[in-house]
N, C-alpha and C positions, 0 to 999 in steps of 0.2 A: 501692867504685868512686872513680877519682881525681876530683877535683874538675873544675869546667868551666874554670877559668884554666890548670890545668895542661894539661888536653887541648888548649885553645886554642893554646899556646905549642908543644905538640908538634906540632900540625897546622901551626901556622907553620914550623917547623923542616923538616917532611917537605915542606911546599910550596916552600919556598926551594930545598931540594936538588933536587926535582923540576924547578923552574923552572931553575936552573944547569945540570943536566944535559941538559934538553930544549933548552935554547937553544945550548949548546955542540956537543951531538952532533947534533941535528935541525935546528934553525933555521938555524944557520950553513952546514950543508952541503946543504940543499935550498932555503933562502930561499922556501919556499912560504907561501902566504897563509894557509893552514890553520895552519900551526906558529906563523907571527906572531901570529895572532888568539889560539891558546892561550898563549902566552908573555904577553900583555896581560891575558888572563883570569886566569892564576895569580898575576901581579903584584896585580891588584885584589883578589883573594881574599887574599893575604898581607897588603895593606895594610888592608883590612876588618876582618881578624881581629886586626890589631894596633890598630886604634881600637877595637874592643870591648873590649880589655883596659883601656882607660882609663874605663870605667864605674865609677862610684863615686867619682870625683875630680871636682875642680872643671872640668875640661875636657869632661866628659860632655855639657853642653850643646850641644857642637858635634861632638864626637868620635861620639856615638851616631848623629846623622842622617847624617853623613857615611859613617860605616860602613855604614848601610843603602844609601845611595845608592851607594857603590863596588862593594859587594857586587852589588847589581843590574846595575851597570856591566859586572861581570866575567860574569853571566849573560848579559848582551847580546853580550857578545864570543863567548861559546860558540854563541849564536846566529848571528852573523856568520861564526864559522869553519864552521858547517854550510852556511851558503849560498855560502861561498868555493868549496866543492868542487862545487856545481851551477853556478860560474861566474856567480854572481849578486852585483853590486854592492851594498854596503851604505853609505848616506850617513850623514855625521856626526851629522845631527840625528834619524836613526832609532836610533841609538845614545843619544844625550844625552837624548832626550824623556823616557824612562821614569824613568831615574835621576833627572832634574829634579824631576819630579814626585813620586816618592818623597821626595826631601830636602825639598822644600816641606811634604808633609805632616808629615814627622818633625819638623820644626822648629815646626810650628804645633801639635803635640801635646804640650806640656809635656815637652820633653827634659831640663829640669835636674832633675827629679824622678822621671821614669819611663824606666826603660832599654828599655822597649818603646814608646816613643813612635814612631807611624808602623808599628807591628808589623804589621797587617792588611796595609797597602799593601805593605809590604817582602815578606812571605810570598806574597802574591798574585802580584808581580810576578817574584818569582823563581820560582815555578811556571809561570807563562806562559812565560817566556823560555827556560826550559831544556826545558820541553814544546814550545816553537817549534823548538829544536834537533832535536830527536827528530824532529819532524814533518819537518823538512827532510831528514835523514838517510834518513828511511823513504822520501821522494820520490826520494832518489838510489838507494835501493836497486831502486825501482821501476823507474827508467830503466835501471839496469844491466841486469836482467832475466836470467833462467835461460840464455838463449841467448847471451848476450853473451859474448865472450872475454876475461873478466875474471880474474884471478888469485884464486885461492881466498882467499888471505891478505887481499886488500882486502875482499873479500865478508864475509870473517869480522870484520874490524875494522869495518866499518860496521855490521854487525848488533849487534856489541858495543857500539858507541857507542849505536844505538838503545836498547838494552834499558838501559844505564846512565842515559842521559838520560832515559828514561821513569821508572826508579825515583827519580830524585831529584826529578823533577817531580811524580809521585804523592805522594812523601813532603812536598813542600812544599805541595802541595794538601791533604793531611791536616792539616798545621800550621795552615794559613790557617782550614780549616773549624773545627777543635778551638778555636783561638785566639779565634775570633769566638763561638762558641758559649758557651764556658765561661771564657775568660780563661787567661791566662799562669800565673796561681797556682794552678790547679785541678791537683789530684794527676794527674788523666789527662793533661794536657798536659805536666806534669814527666816523668811516668814513660815517655811514648812519643815526645814530640817537645821534650823539653827542650834546653838547650844540649851536655849530655854526649851524650845520643843523637846529636844532629845531628853533632857534632864528630866522633865515632868513625865514624859511617857515611860522612861527607864524606871522611875521611882514608883509610878502605879503598877507597872508589870512586876517588879520586884514583890511588891505587897500580895499581888493576886497570886503568885507561883509559890509562896511561902506555904500553902497548904499542900500543894501539890507535891513539893520537896519533901516534907513530912511523911505524906503518905507512900511515897516511892521508896523512901529510906527504910521505913518499917516494911513493906513489904519485901525489899530486898534482904533484909536481915531474916525475915520469915522463910523467904526461898533458901536462904543459906542455911538455916538450921535444919530445913526439910530434906536438904542435899545431904547434910553430914547424917542425918537419921537413915538414908536410904542408899547411900553409897558407900563403897568400900574406900577408905581413906588413902590407901596405897596405889590402887590401879584405877580408881574412878569408876570400876563397874558397880553394878547393882548389888548389894548384899543378898543374902540368902531369902529373906523375908520379903524383901521387897521384888525380887526377881519371881518368887513364886506367885505373888500378887499380880505382876505385870503380865506374867505369861499366861496365866489364869483368865484375866481379862481379855487378852488377845484370842484366845481360842474360844472363848464364849462370845466375842463380839463379832465374831465373822468365821464362817468355815474356813477350814485350812486346806492346802492341798495336799494329795496323798504323801507327797515327799516331806512334808513338814515333821520335824523330829526333835527330841531333846538330845542334846550331846553332852556327856560330862566328861571332863578331861582332866588328867592327873599328871603331873610331872614326875617322870621316873626317876626314884633315887635322889628324890631332891633333899633329903635331909643330908647327904654327904655334901651337897654344896654349902648349907649353912654351916656344918660341922668343920669343913675342911677350908672353906674361904671368908666364912664369916656371914653375919646376917645382911650387911650391906650388899654383898654380891647375890645373896639369895633374893633381895628385893628388886635387883637389877633384872634377874631371871623373870621373877613373878610379872614385872611390869613389861618387859620384851614380850613375853606370851601374851598379854593382855593385849598389847598393841597389834600384835599379830592378828588376833581375833577380832579386834576393832577394823582393822585394814580389810580384811576379808569379808566380814559379815556386813558392816556398816547398817544401814538402814533395814536391810533384809531380816534382821533377826533381834532377839533381846540376849544381852549378854550380862552375866552374874559370876561372882566370886562366891562359892560355897563355904569357903574357909581355909587355910594353910594353902596347899599347893593345889587345889581342886576348883576347876572352873566349870560353869554350865550355861549353856547356849540353847535357845529356841530357833531353830533355823526354819525359814520358810522361802518358798519359790524356788529353792534350788535342792538337789541332792545332798543329803548330810555327807555321804561318801565324799562328794567333790569338795564340800567345804572342809571337810576334815583333810583332804590330801593338800587343799590350798593354804590353810594355816601351817601345817607341817611344812611346807616350803618356804612360807613366809618366815616362819619362827627359825628353821634351819638347826635344830638341835640333831644331835647324832655323834657317830665317831669322829673324833678329832675336834669336835666343838666344844668350847666351854659350857654351852647350854645342855642341859638333860634332855633325853629323848621324851615323848608324850605318849600315853595310852588314852584311848577314847572308847566310851561305851556310848552307844546309840540306841534311842528307844523312840517307836512311832508317837506322833502327837496328833489328835484328831479332835473335831468338836465335841463336846461333851466330856472329854477324859479329864480325870484328875491329874493336875500337872505334878502334885507331890508325888503321886504313885508312878507316873512316868518317869520322875528324876529316880525314884527307887529302881524301876526296872534299868534305866540307863547306868547307875551306878552298880548294880549286879552284872551287868555286861562289862563295865569297866574292869571289874576284879577278874573276869573271864580274860580279858585282855592282859591284865598283869600275870596271870598264872599260866597264860601260852607263851610268856616269853617277853612281855612289854613290848612298846615301841609299835603298836599296831591298834586298829579299830576292831570293834565287835559290835555287832547289832544284836538286840534282845529281839526274841519272836514276839509277836503282838497279841495272837488270841489262843495260844496252844501252849502246853508245857514242853515243848523241846528246848534243850539246852541251848544257851545262845552260842553263835559260831562266828568263828573269824570271816569278817566281810570280805567275799571274793578271795580269800587267803591273801589279802594285801597288806602291807606294811604302811604306814602313813608317814614315815621319814627316812 
């Protein structure tokens, strides 16, 4: 079998080729967060392998601890890549904390004479972070679910990465246990978890996951483009067209309760905010109202921004009037507040209804609320020609 140094050189060359190809072909074309994290991870593993080649030289005292820390940082980037697919942001300190601990332990553990200084911490953290990546991807697979219309290639790529990450994590966990139990010089550790075996396994798995990385990066780019096409860029709510599609699918998919309704909301005298305080202040007001709607409605409804200062909600499972009151309390616009008040129009929604028509009815009720003095909710009648009226005479803020 080839010696460890030769295998590490070969691994470094393969990793450099994969990084160059992945950066040129995948990252530059997709600019996805996932591919970016993988490029950083590959770079960390290349640098770490290069530092380990300096073992046995006068600079080992620094090279070996740095190699441990940078390898752990690379594993952290693998974890961050998995989180990016779930649209969860990773803070810089979350990435830096574990490598910093490994570096400190390695420096304190006689790195001048021992190439395995800090070895237990290094191996355990590698197992932990790669295992965390497998967990993130497994959670993504659960969210996708068998009923979601997701391309088979994407699901296969996620499964492949779960398996590969689990194998690597399990391997490093085994290395940790045997390292602590018998030490790195024991025949069992050398035969099953030594540098040669580790380098060969990592090289094979690196080639295997290259396809999966590309597939996941392209899917993330597609998802981001899809998100941009269906979401309002300021508030993150659905845009008008996507809200109508989503709400129509919802009422066609299953019968709604009697209290399901379309609610159209409009900020009172919003133009005075933009004119008097500037568009940045106006954006903050719109964002605050959108957040209040999300906090109150959550998974019980569908939220959208019709445009300008007008919002729309499909509310199910609770009284529309109760939802309106809760949103108004959470938003807290009114006298003495920098936030403008809000007027609401409500229209019933049931299976078989045309959502676009229900939105029109709610919009008509909204203008009745405006005409009646603003800062109130008005419900549109459902099956007769009576004019809309103020709901229970209540004001919503």
